[in-house]
C-alpha positions in Angstrom: 0.0 0.0 0.0 1.0 3.6 -0.4 0.8 6.4 2.1 -1.0 9.5 0.6 0.0 11.6 3.7 3.7 10.9 3.2 5.9 13.7 1.8 7.3 11.2 -0.7 5.7 11.5 -4.2 3.0 8.9 -5.0 4.9 7.8 -8.1 8.0 7.2 -6.1 6.2 5.1 -3.6 4.7 3.0 -6.4 8.2 2.6 -7.9 9.6 1.3 -4.6 6.7 -1.1 -4.1 7.3 -2.6 -7.6 11.1 -2.7 -7.0 10.5 -4.7 -3.7 8.4 -7.3 -5.5 11.1 -7.7 -8.2 14.1 -7.8 -5.7 12.3 -10.3 -3.5 11.6 -12.5 -6.4 7.8 -12.2 -6.1 7.8 -11.1 -9.8 10.0 -13.2 -11.8 12.1 -12.2 -14.8 10.1 -12.1 -18.0 6.7 -12.0 -16.2 4.2 -9.5 -17.4 3.0 -6.9 -14.9 -0.5 -5.4 -14.4 -1.8 -2.8 -16.7 -1.7 0.9 -15.8 -5.4 0.9 -15.3 -5.2 -2.0 -12.8 -2.4 -0.3 -10.9 -4.4 2.9 -10.8 -7.4 1.1 -9.4 -5.3 -0.9 -6.8 -3.5 2.1 -5.5 -6.4 4.6 -6.0 -4.2 7.0 -8.0 -4.4 8.5 -11.5 -3.1 6.6 -14.5 -0.7 9.5 -15.1 0.9 8.8 -11.7 1.3 5.1 -12.5 2.7 5.9 -15.9 5.4 8.1 -14.4 6.4 5.3 -12.0 6.5 2.7 -14.9 8.4 5.0 -17.2 11.1 5.6 -14.5 11.4 1.8 -13.9 11.7 1.2 -17.6 14.5 3.8 -17.8 16.2 2.2 -14.8 16.1 -1.2 -16.4 13.7 -2.9 -13.9 10.9 -3.2 -16.5 10.8 -3.4 -20.3 8.0 -2.6 -22.7 7.2 -4.9 -25.7 5.1 -3.2 -28.4 1.7 -4.7 -28.6 2.4 -7.1 -25.7 2.6 -5.2 -22.5 5.2 -4.4 -19.8 7.5 -7.1 -18.4 10.0 -7.6 -15.6 13.5 -7.2 -17.2 15.9 -10.1 -17.0 19.4 -9.6 -15.6 21.5 -7.4 -17.8 24.0 -9.1 -20.0 27.5 -8.0 -19.0 30.3 -7.8 -21.6 33.8 -6.9 -20.6 35.6 -4.4 -22.8 38.8 -6.4 -22.7 39.3 -8.9 -25.5 37.8 -8.9 -29.0 35.0 -11.5 -29.5 32.0 -11.8 -31.8 28.5 -11.4 -30.5 28.0 -15.2 -31.1 31.1 -16.1 -29.1 30.2 -13.7 -26.3 26.6 -15.0 -25.9 27.7 -18.6 -25.9 30.4 -17.9 -23.3 27.6 -16.5 -21.0 25.2 -19.4 -21.5 22.8 -17.6 -23.8 21.5 -19.0 -27.1 22.7 -16.5 -29.7 20.9 -15.9 -33.0 20.9 -13.3 -35.8 18.1 -12.1 -38.0 19.5 -10.8 -41.3 17.7 -7.6 -42.3 19.7 -6.9 -45.4 22.8 -8.0 -47.2 23.9 -5.9 -50.2 26.8 -4.2 -51.9 26.9 -0.4 -51.7 29.4 2.3 -52.6 31.5 3.7 -49.8 31.1 7.4 -49.0 34.1 9.5 -48.2 34.0 8.8 -44.4 33.6 5.1 -44.8 36.2 4.8 -47.5 38.7 6.7 -45.3 38.0 4.3 -42.3 38.4 1.2 -44.4 41.4 2.6 -46.4 39.8 2.1 -49.8 38.8 4.5 -52.6 35.6 6.5 -52.4 32.7 4.8 -54.2 34.5 1.5 -54.0 32.0 -1.4 -53.2 31.6 -2.6 -49.7 29.3 -5.2 -48.2 26.6 -3.7 -46.0 25.3 -6.3 -43.6 22.4 -5.3 -41.3 21.5 -7.8 -38.6 19.3 -7.9 -35.5 21.2 -9.7 -32.7 19.2 -11.9 -30.3 20.0 -13.7 -27.1 17.5 -16.4 -26.0 15.2 -15.0 -28.7 15.2 -11.5 -27.2 16.4 -8.7 -29.5 19.6 -7.2 -28.0 21.1 -5.0 -30.7 20.8 -3.7 -34.3 24.2 -4.1 -36.0 25.3 -2.7 -39.4 28.6 -3.9 -40.7 30.7 -2.7 -43.6 33.4 -4.9 -45.2 35.4 -4.1 -48.3 34.3 -6.3 -51.2 37.9 -6.4 -52.6 39.2 -7.9 -49.3 37.0 -11.0 -49.0 34.1 -12.8 -50.6 31.2 -13.1 -48.2 28.4 -15.5 -48.6 24.9 -14.4 -47.5 23.9 -17.9 -46.5 26.9 -18.2 -44.2 26.2 -14.8 -42.7 22.7 -15.9 -41.9 23.8 -19.1 -40.3 26.9 -18.2 -38.3 29.5 -15.6 -37.2 31.1 -13.2 -39.6 34.4 -13.5 -37.7 34.3 -17.3 -38.2 33.8 -16.8 -41.9 36.7 -14.4 -42.0 39.1 -16.7 -40.1 38.1 -19.7 -42.1 39.1 -17.8 -45.2 42.6 -17.6 -43.7 42.6 -14.0 -42.3 43.7 -13.3 -38.7 41.8 -10.6 -36.7 44.1 -8.5 -34.5 42.5 -5.7 -32.6 39.7 -3.1 -32.7 39.0 0.5 -31.7 35.6 0.9 -30.1 33.6 3.8 -28.7 30.4 3.9 -26.7 27.8 6.7 -26.5 24.5 7.0 -24.7 21.5 7.8 -26.8 17.7 7.2 -27.1 15.9 4.9 -29.4 14.3 6.3 -32.6 11.0 5.0 -33.8 12.5 2.4 -36.3 15.0 1.2 -33.7 12.3 0.9 -31.0 10.1 -1.3 -33.3 13.0 -3.7 -34.1 14.3 -3.9 -30.5 10.8 -4.1 -29.0 11.4 -1.1 -26.7 9.6 2.2 -26.3 10.5 5.1 -28.5 13.0 7.3 -26.6 14.2 4.4 -24.4 17.9 4.5 -23.5 20.3 2.7 -25.9 24.0 2.4 -26.3 25.6 3.5 -29.6 28.7 1.5 -30.4 31.2 2.3 -33.2 33.9 -0.3 -33.9 36.7 -0.5 -36.4 38.4 -3.9 -36.6 41.9 -4.6 -38.0 43.6 -7.7 -39.3 47.2 -8.7 -38.3 48.3 -7.3 -41.7 47.2 -3.8 -40.4 44.4 -3.7 -43.0 41.0 -2.6 -41.8 38.5 -5.5 -41.8 35.2 -3.8 -40.9 33.4 -0.8 -39.6 30.5 -1.6 -37.4 27.6 0.6 -36.1 25.5 -0.9 -33.4 22.5 0.1 -31.3 22.3 -1.9 -28.1 19.3 -2.0 -25.7 20.2 0.0 -22.5 17.8 -2.1 -20.4 19.4 -5.5 -21.2 23.1 -4.8 -21.8 25.9 -3.2 -20.0 29.7 -3.1 -20.6 32.3 -3.7 -17.9 35.9 -2.8 -17.8 38.5 -3.7 -15.1 40.8 -0.8 -14.2 44.1 -1.1 -12.3 46.3 1.7 -11.0 
């Protein structure tokens, strides 16, 4: 119950009540919570008050919205250490998740000036543009767009659908060396929210990665949008 005589805002009290149920395990990961109307009736408050509490819990990662389905208790965030270069497939398997990819598009496009400079190729030279939705245990985690020079390696769409790009590269005799990666906080645009099954404006992580072969030649440029409510990156720091 909530205390309407308390100086604490009603929405905050509702947030704390929901957090307690999640933390105590009364509401399990993946379970759907009541509707805003039901909450409003149970707590005898306005739906606007309930909506504010739910929005805050979604932003904090306790809850997640799935379009057309409802609001659910979020699972534990997947942690990825920023040390070591692994593929999404390798990383998910190492954490006990079932990885999968949904290929959105696979095509050859001409590199613009910025992309050509990053890949050390001529402007307008052809590159593979591979757009995939990355899933863990059938839950969409990220939208990933990868650019690879056509002149560097022949890529097969079927193999991209079925497995890891890194595995295909290494099976072709190339050796991946290192990558430069940057992370930036942002919010989901409408198209991203539909694919990732999150609310428009929900927090996301924008990740830019440039990967190099042992020859020093750039292999790929990757632009990724990760769900902020299901993914977090960790780094060990030592003085």
